[in-house]
C-alpha positions in Angstrom: 77.3 -29.5 -40.3 79.9 -32.7 -40.2 83.1 -32.2 -41.0 86.2 -34.9 -41.7 89.8 -33.4 -41.9 88.3 -29.5 -42.6 86.8 -31.3 -45.5 82.4 -30.9 -44.7 80.6 -34.5 -45.4 77.8 -33.2 -48.7 74.6 -34.7 -48.0 72.1 -36.1 -50.4 68.8 -37.7 -50.5 67.7 -40.8 -52.7 64.2 -40.7 -54.4 62.4 -42.3 -51.0 64.3 -39.4 -49.0 67.0 -41.3 -47.2 71.0 -40.5 -46.3 72.7 -40.3 -50.2 76.4 -39.8 -48.7 80.1 -40.2 -50.7 82.6 -39.8 -48.9 86.7 -40.8 -50.1 89.3 -40.4 -46.9 92.9 -40.2 -49.0 94.8 -39.9 -45.8 95.0 -36.4 -45.1 92.2 -36.6 -42.4 95.1 -37.2 -39.9 96.7 -35.1 -37.7 100.2 -34.6 -36.3 99.3 -37.6 -33.4 97.9 -40.0 -36.0 93.8 -39.2 -34.8 91.8 -38.5 -37.4 89.7 -35.7 -36.4 85.8 -35.4 -36.9 83.9 -32.1 -36.3 80.2 -32.1 -35.5 78.3 -28.3 -35.4 74.8 -29.1 -34.6 72.1 -28.2 -36.7 69.9 -30.7 -36.5 68.9 -34.4 -34.8 69.1 -35.8 -38.4 72.7 -35.2 -38.5 73.2 -37.8 -35.5 72.7 -40.7 -38.1 74.9 -39.1 -40.7 77.8 -38.8 -37.8 76.9 -42.6 -37.2 77.9 -43.8 -40.8 81.0 -41.3 -41.1 82.5 -43.0 -38.3 81.6 -46.5 -39.2 83.4 -46.1 -42.9 85.7 -44.2 -41.4 86.4 -47.4 -38.9 86.2 -50.0 -42.1 88.2 -47.8 -44.0 91.0 -47.4 -41.6 90.8 -50.1 -39.2 92.2 -49.5 -35.7 92.8 -45.8 -36.3 92.3 -43.1 -33.5 89.0 -40.8 -34.0 88.6 -37.8 -32.2 85.6 -36.2 -31.9 84.9 -32.3 -31.6 81.4 -31.2 -30.6 81.3 -27.9 -29.6 77.6 -27.8 -28.7 75.6 -31.0 -26.8 72.3 -31.8 -28.5 70.0 -32.4 -25.7 72.3 -30.8 -22.6 68.8 -29.0 -21.3 67.1 -32.6 -21.2 69.4 -33.1 -18.3 67.0 -34.5 -15.6 63.9 -36.6 -15.3 61.1 -36.2 -12.9 58.2 -38.3 -14.3 57.5 -40.9 -16.3 56.6 -39.4 -19.0 59.7 -37.0 -19.3 62.1 -38.8 -21.9 65.5 -38.7 -21.0 67.1 -37.9 -24.2 70.0 -36.7 -23.3 71.4 -40.3 -21.5 69.9 -42.0 -24.9 72.0 -39.3 -26.8 74.8 -39.9 -25.1 75.0 -43.9 -25.2 74.8 -43.6 -29.0 77.6 -41.2 -28.9 79.6 -43.8 -26.3 78.7 -46.7 -29.0 80.9 -44.9 -31.8 84.1 -45.5 -29.7 85.6 -41.9 -29.9 89.2 -41.9 -28.6 88.3 -38.0 -26.7 85.2 -36.4 -27.5 86.0 -32.3 -26.8 82.8 -30.2 -25.9 82.6 -26.7 -25.3 80.7 -25.1 -22.0 78.3 -27.8 -21.1 75.3 -27.1 -20.1 76.1 -29.4 -16.4 77.6 -32.0 -15.3 75.3 -34.1 -15.9 76.3 -34.2 -19.9 80.0 -35.0 -18.8 79.1 -37.4 -17.0 77.1 -39.6 -19.8 79.6 -39.2 -22.5 83.2 -41.8 -22.3 86.3 -40.0 -22.8 85.2 -36.4 -22.9 87.4 -33.6 -22.0 85.8 -29.6 -22.4 87.7 -27.3 -24.5 89.0 -23.8 -23.0 86.1 -22.1 -21.8 87.7 -19.5 -19.8 90.0 -18.6 -22.4 86.5 -18.0 -24.7 84.8 -16.0 -22.3 87.6 -13.9 -21.6 88.2 -13.4 -25.5 84.4 -11.7 -25.1 85.1 -9.7 -22.0 88.3 -8.4 -23.9 86.1 -7.3 -27.0 83.4 -5.5 -24.3 86.2 -3.3 -22.8 87.8 -2.3 -26.1 83.9 -1.5 -27.3 83.2 0.5 -24.1 86.8 2.3 -24.6 85.7 2.8 -28.3 89.3 1.5 -29.4 92.1 -0.7 -28.5 94.0 1.8 -26.7 95.9 -0.3 -23.9 95.1 2.7 -21.5 91.6 3.3 -22.1 90.5 -0.4 -21.9 92.5 -0.8 -18.5 90.4 2.3 -17.5 86.9 0.7 -18.9 87.7 -2.4 -17.1 87.7 -1.1 -14.2 83.8 0.5 -15.2 83.1 -3.4 -15.9 81.2 -5.9 -13.4 79.7 -9.7 -14.2 76.5 -10.9 -14.1 75.0 -14.4 -13.7 71.4 -14.8 -14.2 71.4 -17.1 -11.8 73.1 -19.6 -8.7 73.7 -22.1 -11.4 76.0 -20.1 -13.9 77.6 -17.5 -10.7 78.7 -20.9 -9.5 80.4 -21.8 -13.1 82.3 -19.0 -14.3 82.5 -16.8 -10.9 85.9 -18.8 -10.3 86.9 -18.2 -14.3 86.7 -14.6 -14.0 88.6 -12.1 -12.1 86.0 -9.5 -12.5 83.4 -7.9 -10.0 79.7 -9.5 -9.8 76.2 -9.7 -9.1 74.0 -12.4 -10.1 70.1 -13.2 -10.0 67.2 -15.2 -8.5 64.7 -16.2 -11.2 61.0 -15.6 -10.3 58.7 -18.3 -12.0 55.6 -19.3 -12.4 56.0 -22.8 -11.2 52.2 -23.7 -12.9 54.0 -22.7 -16.6 57.2 -22.3 -15.8 57.8 -18.9 -17.3 60.3 -16.1 -15.9 58.2 -13.3 -14.4 61.2 -11.3 -12.7 64.1 -11.3 -10.9 66.2 -10.4 -8.3 69.5 -8.6 -8.3 72.3 -10.2 -5.4 74.8 -7.7 -4.6 72.6 -5.1 -6.7 74.6 -2.0 -5.5 77.8 -3.5 -7.5 76.0 -2.6 -10.6 74.6 0.8 -9.8 76.4 3.3 -13.1 78.6 0.6 -14.2 78.5 -1.3 -17.5 77.4 -5.0 -17.4 78.5 -8.2 -18.6 76.2 -10.9 -18.7 77.6 -14.4 -19.1 75.9 -17.8 -19.4 76.0 -21.1 -21.9 72.8 -21.1 -23.7 70.5 -18.6 -25.4 67.5 -19.6 -26.7 65.0 -16.9 -27.2 66.8 -14.9 -24.8 63.9 -14.2 -22.2 66.0 -14.8 -19.1 68.6 -12.0 -20.4 65.6 -9.6 -21.2 64.6 -10.3 -17.3 67.9 -9.5 -16.2 69.0 -6.5 -18.3 65.2 -4.9 -16.9 66.6 -5.8 -13.5 70.4 -4.3 -13.9 68.4 -1.0 -15.8 66.0 -0.7 -12.3 69.7 -0.9 -10.3 71.7 1.8 -12.4 73.6 0.0 -14.8 74.7 1.9 -17.5 75.4 0.0 -20.7 74.6 -3.7 -20.6 76.0 -6.4 -22.7 75.8 -10.2 -23.5 78.0 -13.1 -23.7 76.8 -16.8 -24.0 78.8 -19.7 -25.7 76.1 -21.3 -27.4 73.6 -18.9 -29.6 70.0 -20.6 -30.8 68.6 -19.1 -34.2 65.8 -18.2 -31.9 67.5 -16.1 -30.5 67.1 -13.5 -33.1 63.2 -14.0 -32.8 63.0 -12.9 -29.4 62.4 -9.6 -27.8 65.7 -9.6 -26.2 67.5 -9.4 -29.2 65.4 -7.2 -31.1 65.1 -4.4 -28.1 67.5 -1.9 -29.0 67.7 0.0 -25.7 68.5 -3.1 -23.4 71.4 -5.2 -24.3 74.0 -3.6 -26.5 76.0 -6.3 -28.0 75.7 -10.2 -28.0 78.9 -11.8 -28.1 79.2 -15.8 -28.6 80.9 -18.6 -30.8 79.9 -20.2 -33.8 79.2 -23.5 -32.2 75.8 -23.1 -33.1 74.9 -19.3 -34.0 75.6 -18.7 -38.3 76.4 -14.8 -38.3 74.3 -14.7 -41.4 71.0 -14.6 -39.2 72.6 -11.4 -37.4 69.9 -9.1 -39.2 70.5 -6.1 -36.9 74.6 -6.7 -36.8 74.1 -6.5 -32.8 76.1 -10.0 -32.5 80.1 -10.4 -32.7 81.9 -14.0 -32.9 84.5 -14.4 -30.4 85.6 -17.7 -31.4 85.4 -19.8 -34.4 85.7 -23.1 -35.2 
């Protein structure tokens, strides 16, 4: 979905399947600083061409105006490295297209790696720490079962953060003032599949409630293995925060297993709450 000045741009198709788009700017697109805000909530790659058309249209109608792109989720963020000639560096080429549109600023939320930030021009991150702490606040309220301040403080004492790997530990542990453990994944290097997970600082989770923290969830395999290992280490209730939850999450065993991860917290950067058939997801930040 693409918005300009908080108005969704509607798409259609000609009989041959090509894009039909109508958009008549009227001046309401400008913010108080004289910028035009374009918001892109990624659904598929076809929207990239729509974004190109919207930006070029704005350039034509408003010559010399500053246009800002808010793109919470960076498409192709996982493809941030190549190992052989057969690997297509889609993230690099995606970022080259975004750069060619010459946005004054590109705002993103919780980039998967610094590679994305290095490849994008004029990029800034939104307040990741605030978003995660919103999730922590709601988790502690849920543990305390209501929003009483004193009970929430007591609930916080029982809460431990868990980072599924060293990458997420390095990324988030400095943001979150909370004791934490982290995982070391065991993979089948031939297939890349996770076979299990070892917990570092495992003694911290015994008898405690745990909030798993990471940036992206696809089907949730990493978090399923994390939850199983945490339960084996004696964890009590387990919750999950991911900044970007893909639709495929609701197809995975982690989402559909009611005995491991009790509740999932995320933003609506990708996730649509209408997908949540089990009423298991809380949106902590809406864009």
